[in-house]
N, C-alpha and C positions, 0 to 999 in steps of 0.2 A: 529323781524326778526330772532333772534337766536333761539327762540322757534320753528319756522317753520322748521329750518334746523334740529333740534333734532328730530322732528316728522318724517321727511322725511327719516332719517337714521335708524329708529328703529321701529319694529312692536310692538305696544303697546298691542296687543291682542284684539283689537276691531274689528269692521266689515270692517275697512279699508275705510270707506266712506270719500271721499274728500282727501284721502292721497294715493300717489303712492308708493307701497311697494318697498323697496330697493332690487336689485337683490341679489340672494344667491351667495356669492363669495367663498364658501367652496367647493373646487373641490372634486368630488366623494361623495357628501353628500348623505347619504342613507335614510334620513328622513327629510321632510320639516316641519317646525313648523306649527301646526294647530291653529285653533281659540282658544285663551285663553290658549295656551300650548307652553311652551318653551321660550316665550318672544323674539323669534328671536335669541336666544343665542346658540341654539344647532347646532353643526356641526358634520360631520362624523368623526369617529376615523381615524387617519392617517393610510394609508395602508403601509405595510412593504413588501419590495421585498426580495426574498431569496438571501442570500449572495453567491457569486461564490464559488463553491466547490474547496477546495485545493486538490492537488494531494494526493491520498490515503485516503481522508477523506469522501468519498461518502459512507454513510452507506447503501444505496440501491444497491450498486454494488454487482453483484453476485460473489461468491467465485471463486478464480482462480482454474483451474484444472491442473493436471499434464500433460494432453495432450496439453494444450496451450503452455507449455514450449518448445515443439518440434519445434516451429517456433518463438521463442522469442529472443530478443536481449540478448547477454551475456556480451558484452563489448561495452561501449558507450564513447562519448567524456568526460563525467563526471564520469565514473566508469570504473575501470580496474580490470579484473580478474587476479589473481597473476601469473598463469602459461601460460597465452595467449600472443601471440606476440602483438606488437603495432597496433593500428588501431581499426576500428569498427568490431565487431564480432557478427553475428546473426546466429542462427540455421536455417537450412532448413531440415525439417523432422528429427530433432534431431542430426544434424551433421554439422560441419564446417571444411573446409580444406583450407590451404593456407600457403605459405612459408615453406613447408615441415612439417607442423604441422597439426595434426588431433585432433579435439575436439568433443567429443561425450557426449550427455546427457545420463545419466544412468537411469535405471528404478526406482531406489529408490527415493521416493518423499513423502513429507508431506505437508498437507494443514492446515492453521490456522493463527491466528493473531500473527505476529512477530514484527510489527512496532508500535503497540499501537493505531491504529485507528480501526474503526468498520469493515473495509473490510478485508476478509481473504486472506492472502498471501500464498506464496509457497516456500518451501525449497527443493532443489534437489541436487543429486550428479553429478559431471562432471568428465570425464576422458580426459587427455591430453596426446597424444602420439607424441613424437618428432622425431621419425625415428630410434632411438636406442632401447635398452632394457627397457628404462624407460617408465613407465606408471604412470603419476602423477594424483592423485585423489584430488578433492576439493569439497567444498560445496558452494552453492550460494542461497541467499534469493532474491526472486523477490517480490517487493511491488505491491500490488493491486492498480493500478492507474485507478479508474473508470472502472474496469473490464479488464484492460490490464496489463500484467506483465512487470515490470521495474526492472532491476537488481540494488540492492542497497548495498549488503554486501556479503563478501566471506571469505572463509578460505581455506588454503591449508592443505591437510592431509599427503602429502608426496608421495614417489615413491612406487608403487605396494602395495597400502593399500586399497583394494576394500571395498566399503560400502555395508553393509548387510541390514540396515533398517534406516528409518528416521521417527520420530514421533514428531509432533508439539502439545504442550499442550497450549490450549487457552480456554477462554479469558485470563486466568492468569495461570502461570506467564510469558507467552509469551516466551517460550523456546523450543528449538528443541533438542531431544535426538537422537544422531546418534550412531549406532553400526557399527564398521568397524574392519577390521583385520590389525594388525601391528606386530611389533617385538621389541625386546629390542635394546637399543642403540648400543650394541656391536655385534649384530647378522647381518649376511649378508642380503643384500636387497632382495635376492631371497626367503628368508624364511619368513613365517608368523606364529608366535607362540603365539600371544596374540589376544584375542577378547576384544576390548575396547568399553566401553559405555561412551560417552562423551556428556555433556550438553552445548549447545551454546545459546547465545543471540545476538541480533543485536546491534552493536555500530558502526553505519555507518562510513566508508565503510567496516567495518570488522565484521565478525562473531567471537565473542570472546568466548573461552572456559572457562566455569565457574569451572568445575571439571570433573573428569573421574574416572572410576573404570575398573580394568582389571581382566580377567579370562584366564587360559591357553587355547590355541587352538591347536588342532592337525588336520592337513589336512586329 
């Protein structure tokens, strides 16, 4: 009786006469054992499903563009831009206005990997006007989240310090070189006498300056 149970559960490679083959219980089997082949032991290799993509980890995402930033969020519930008022801030055609504050996206922009994943991010200059003489400039990095810009890091450059250019070096060392105009500590805010080239990297939620070099500037 034990012998008959064993035969019924295993294909011995014979012609199957007088024995009912056991059903194939391996889901998704790609090959059934043939006569004299496999002894009924072969099953399909397990299929693997693609893991959910984490934010910013989608290697197939297209690089961000500077034009996308014109309608991108600047400040969210989890990220605050240093010179912006409280609350959610998002650009509409490169501009946001509220509470007597005007925030404008500047044309200086660089594209490349800043966050260490395969998708190319964006770094751009922003100007904040508060109604007086002050015009506060800053930098923002937007992470590429499956093709959508999400603000993740920022740095303030100070009052009346316009940005001239932004260049992102990638895939390594994932740094942005920013050229902007500024002045010495003892000089009046209305003057710009220095052209500064500063190198930044992302240390969320901050763009951290690594080093800079200065040359004289004459308007």
